[in-house]
C-alpha angles and dihedrals in degrees: 000000000000125000116193131187092271090059088244110159112201132183121192137179093008111204096172116070090203092063093054092044091051091054091051092050089048091052092048091050094052089047089057089054091056120090116251123246108286109225114212114245118236107279115235097210096186141331097277112226119240094234147344122281094221099041114124103218090192093065119076104194125163124282121242116275133187092265096045094145090070088071088074087069099230119130090193092055090051091052091049094050091050092048092048094050088055101044108025110124096216089055090048091052089048090053090052091050089055088053091051093048091049091053092046090052089052089050090049090054094052095084090063089068127062118266114229124195130184125205125180135172143170142182146177122225120200112183119211092224094061138018093233110117123205121210118205130188137175138181132185133186111201123194123193124184131172113211105229096212094149097041096244095135092041090050090051090050092049090049091052093047090051090050089051091053090045089056091050089054090045091053088054090048091052091047091051091049093048092047091049090049093051093051093044093047093046091054090047090057093050090047091054090051089053089050089050090052091051091048092051091046087052090052091051090051091049091049091050090051091045090054089052093049092048089052092050091045092055088048089049093243093112129049129229088250089062090049092050092048093053094044089053092048091051092049091051092050091051093046092064094058099073092053092051091048091052090048090052093049092047091052090050089052092050087051093050091052089053089053093049091244134128108257091228091067097046136085134154113239103199112094101214149326096290091099096046118103125221105232125203121218135200108224093200121200121334091235090062089071087075089070101024099056117073092199091061091048087049094053089048090056092046087053090051090050091052092049090053090049089056089053092048091049091050093049089052088067090067130071120278116226121203131185118210125193132175137178132177148122141250128197142164089221117057093212092055095048095116098038114128098252090055098053118109131193135187134180126190142172126199130191120197119188126181111238105166125002101150092259095299097133094043092048091048088056092049088050092052090050092050092049090051090052089051091053091048088060094044090050091054091047090052090055094045090048091051092053090049093050092055093046091050093049092048090048092049092050093052094044094046092048089060094044091050094053092048094044092049090056089048090053093051093051093043091056090049090051093048093050093048093046090052091051093046092049090054091059095040098251095118133037125235096259090065089053091048092049094049092046092051091047090052092048093050094045093049092051093046093051090052091051092049090051090053092046091050091052093045090048086058090050089050090051092051089050094045089052091053097263093266092305113145134175113223107230090202095059111134121238116265123254116285118267131176110337130004126345119269129219095209120134127222129228102249098183106065126185087215106035134310103314119233122261109272119239142322070101115229121209111296113263115237093250097041129253119335114254140187124289104003092294106204123187108275114259 
């Protein structure tokens, strides 16, 4: 027995079975003294409310589904969403992160299996004193295996697997965010086109009134002041058009970026919001968010990974026990290398226990615990934030519905007032200021109505997003095939925003093209 300065006790080439048995008994005894892996209790993030304060129970609209954007009734929008989910660079990066996490989980499972190395060598000696040459050859197979008595390696594997699952959920979160941005930006482009149409109609109205004022000025029925006022109003109406055109182009450029396309090659075909439907959604129960929102599931898995890190840090405080075995052969004649007399064997066991490390291991465990506690709070915040996002979207939809109805009535009456003021001005019953006021009121009301319609549609998009966009994890999903180490009971998200998600660890062998992901996600061009 040899005892070095690192308190590393090593046994090699055991010839007495009692010595090896004694070491195994000692290891088992020490293992019994270690605390078992502490499983995290289910985290009660908040007292989940029984329902939504703004939910209309008399309406039975459709529930969110994976292709929720189709409820807006635009074939062009559906094509753009599909294209964006294939080519968006943020989604592509998230897919790559899933691949990285999958490989890291497989690497983390490797220490649970023995490590086998092969070394071989040979040579030929030709002495100067004689011509007789001697050929030598050797081969050695070395097996190293760390006994995971305290679960350190298994905890590391579980942490990596949880990180892998978190990356899958993060990919779904990114895909949902990108999809919502595509839909919202598309609606913004169409709204700006509607506003441009309103602005051009206002210019046409102002030009018609100006023609009337010019005619009356030539006849002496209108003053130069009236003419100047109408010319100023017309110039003001025209001045707003270039700004709206620039906003429309900027929105198209933003949409092109979301689609992974050069802006120079992209243009939206639909002229406005007239062909867009106003879908209704059933928000369901608040507790459903825990399984419908991928960001909540992502934070759960991050918390699980942190819990596994705490277990690994705790296990690092206890001795590590390794078994080393080797077998091989050595011979002066290459052809007799594996003859019985030339075979060699060796078996060893080593136990390494930390004695003094300046508190490094203990502080690492405290750090892991503090990180876990932080993630508990972040998980609770994610759930509270999800609840608030749904409530805000429901409140906006209800408020905007009322505003839209009232503003529609205002637009109708403003148009009637403008038409009457123009007629009365022709016959001299009203002055030009009345015409200008009614024209301005109609322009403002038209613009406000268009903005409310856009806000109502975007509030619906926000509600779809807040509810998880139709994403749903199947609670009956079967565990994946076993990979390195022990079998896992983890479930996989089977409804993917991008394409059917891969089975979550126990990690199967990596497919040639990487893990399967949502809509056929191809590398961004």
